C-alpha positions in Angstrom: 0.0 0.0 0.0 1.5 3.4 -1.0 0.2 5.1 2.2 -2.1 7.5 0.4 -5.9 7.5 -0.3 -7.1 6.3 -3.6 -9.2 3.7 -5.3 -8.2 0.2 -4.4 -10.0 -2.6 -6.2 -9.7 -6.3 -6.4 -6.7 -6.5 -8.7 -5.2 -3.0 -8.7 -5.3 0.4 -7.1 -5.1 4.0 -8.4 -3.8 6.9 -6.4 -2.7 10.5 -7.0 0.7 11.6 -5.7 3.1 14.4 -6.8 1.0 15.5 -9.8 0.7 12.0 -11.2 -1.8 9.2 -11.2 -0.3 5.9 -10.2 -1.5 2.3 -10.9 -0.5 -0.3 -8.4 -0.9 -3.8 -9.7 -1.1 -6.2 -6.7 0.0 -9.4 -8.4 3.3 -8.0 -9.5 3.8 -5.2 -7.0 4.4 -2.9 -10.0 3.7 0.8 -9.2 3.6 2.8 -12.4 2.7 6.4 -13.3 -0.1 6.2 -15.9 -0.9 9.9 -16.1 1.2 13.0 -15.4 -0.8 16.2 -14.8 -0.1 19.8 -14.1 -2.1 19.6 -10.9 -0.3 20.4 -7.7 -1.5 19.6 -4.2 -3.6 16.8 -2.9 -6.2 15.1 -5.1 -8.4 12.0 -4.7 -9.2 9.7 -7.6 -12.8 8.6 -7.9 -13.0 5.6 -10.3 -16.1 4.5 -12.3 -16.5 1.9 -15.0 -16.4 4.5 -17.9 -14.3 7.3 -16.4 -12.4 8.5 -13.4 -12.3 11.9 -11.7 -9.6 13.8 -10.0 -10.9 16.1 -7.2 -9.0 18.3 -4.7 -8.7 16.7 -1.3 -6.6 19.3 0.5 -8.7 20.1 3.6 -6.1 22.6 4.8 -6.4 24.8 1.7 -8.1 28.1 2.2 -8.8 28.3 -1.5 -9.1 24.8 -2.9 -9.3 23.9 -6.6 -13.1 23.7 -7.2 -12.8 21.8 -10.5 -13.6 18.1 -11.2 -11.3 16.7 -13.8 -12.8 13.9 -15.8 -10.6 11.4 -17.7 -11.3 8.3 -19.8 -9.5 5.0 -19.2 -7.1 5.9 -22.0 -5.9 8.5 -19.4 -7.0 11.5 -21.5 -8.6 14.5 -20.0 -12.2 14.6 -21.3 -13.7 17.5 -19.4 -13.3 19.9 -16.5 -16.4 20.9 -14.5 -16.3 23.6 -11.9 -18.3 23.2 -8.6 -20.4 26.4 -8.9 -23.0 25.9 -6.2 -23.0 26.8 -2.6 -21.5 23.9 -0.6 -20.0 23.3 2.8 -16.9 21.3 2.1 -14.3 19.5 4.1 -12.7 18.5 0.8 -13.9 19.1 -2.7 -13.7 15.4 -3.4 -16.5 14.9 -0.8 -19.1 16.2 -3.2 -18.9 13.1 -5.4 -21.1 10.6 -3.7 -21.9 8.1 -6.5 -22.8 7.4 -10.1 -25.3 5.7 -12.3 -24.9 4.6 -15.9 -25.7 8.1 -17.1 -24.8 10.5 -14.2 -22.2 11.5 -11.7 -24.1 12.2 -8.4 -23.0 15.1 -6.2 -24.0 16.4 -2.7 -23.7 19.8 -1.2 -20.8 18.7 1.0 -20.7 18.8 4.8 -20.8 15.0 5.0 -24.3 15.0 3.4 -25.0 11.9 1.4 -28.3 13.2 -0.1 -28.0 13.6 -3.9 -28.6 17.3 -4.7 -26.8 17.7 -8.0 -25.6 15.6 -11.0 -23.5 15.8 -14.1 -24.8 14.0 -17.2 -22.1 11.7 -18.5 -23.4 12.3 -22.0 -22.3 16.0 -21.7 -18.7 15.2 -20.9 -16.4 16.0 -23.7 -18.9 18.1 -25.6 -17.9 21.4 -24.1 -21.4 21.7 -22.6 -20.9 19.7 -19.4 -22.6 21.4 -16.5 -24.0 20.7 -13.0 -27.7 20.1 -12.8 -29.9 20.3 -9.8 -32.2 17.4 -8.8 -35.8 18.4 -8.6 -36.3 17.3 -5.0 -39.2 17.9 -2.6 -38.7 20.2 0.4 -38.2 17.7 3.2 -37.2 20.3 5.9 -40.6 20.0 7.7 -40.2 16.2 8.0 -36.6 16.5 9.1 -37.5 19.0 11.8 -40.4 16.8 12.9 -38.0 13.8 13.1 -35.5 15.8 15.1 -38.3 16.7 17.6 -39.3 13.1 17.9 -35.7 12.1 18.6 -35.4 14.8 21.3 -38.6 13.5 22.9 -37.3 10.0 22.9 -34.0 11.0 24.5 -35.9 13.0 27.2 -38.1 9.9 28.0 -35.1 7.6 28.1 -33.0 10.0 30.3 -35.8 11.6 32.4 
């Protein structure tokens, strides 16, 4: 293990270090640079079947890189999408919470795992890739009611 965060699958792992994406093949122990970038600082790699994303992971930075860098598995930059919505971040890489066959799913940060935004994979590489907002119902009333019920339960258990 290289001692840095990354994507570690069944047969190999990928991690970003010193401006480069590394592939570590477990069977041979071979650690090779598969992509050199001009990115400086700390980045996490998020791997998906049809692409991977490099996203800033420097939680100490006062002005982190708010771009998501999308690459194909030929290690070519396909697109760059800027996080342009209000979010409370520990690390920029935290906004990526999943994917489907057609979308990269994003949260608004702060440890939230609720899908709030998405990027259509079909837009990547077209010059038209953008962040879309999910049309979600306002659940704030239900969340407040649930918090009140939790407080009542704690009061009964402790009182």
